[in-house]
N, C-alpha and C positions, 0 to 999 in steps of 0.2 A: 389618333392615327389608326388607320386601318392596316391590318397585318396581311400575312400571306406571303408565300415564297416569292411571287413576282414583285411585290412591293419591296420586300427586303433586298432582293437582288438589285433592283433599280435604284433604290436609295443608296446602295453602296457604290453606285457609279458604274455598275456592270450592266451589259445588255442581257435581257432575259432571252434565252435561246430556245426555240422550239415550241411545242404545244404543251400548255399547262395540263397537269394531272396525267402525263405520260410517265411511267415509272423511270424509264431511262433518262428522259429529259429532266425530270425533277431531280434525279440523282446528280446529273451533270451540273445543273444550276446550283444545287446545294454544295457540291464540291468546290465550285468556283467561289461561292460566297464564303465558305470556310477558309479557302486559301487567301481571300482578301482580308479576312479577319486576322489571320495569322501574320500577314504582311504588315498590318497596322498594329501589331503587338499584343493582340488578344491571346490569352493563355487558357486552354481548355483544361480545367483542373479535375473535374469529376463528371460522371454521367448522372443523369436524373431521368425520372419518368415523365415529368412535366413541371409546370409552373402554376402556382396558386394565383388568384386574382391580384394579390399584393406583390407579385413578382418573385416571390421566394420559391426556390426549387423544392420539390417533394418527391418522395419515392426512391431516393438513392438507397441502394442496398447498404445496410449497416454491417460492419465487420464484427464478428464475434471476438471477444477478448479472451 
């Protein structure tokens, strides 16, 4: 499957609003997507810097003990 913000938004059943790659518009679409994820029970547990090709998160800041 091809990714991208527009594809993610539309696959979630939401309409993509505005012009792609506009900072404000992309932020609004991302917020709508995050809200939909929360409505469906997704829990955001930690932040990461990205995802490896195998889908595992990388780059999370480790906490000093």
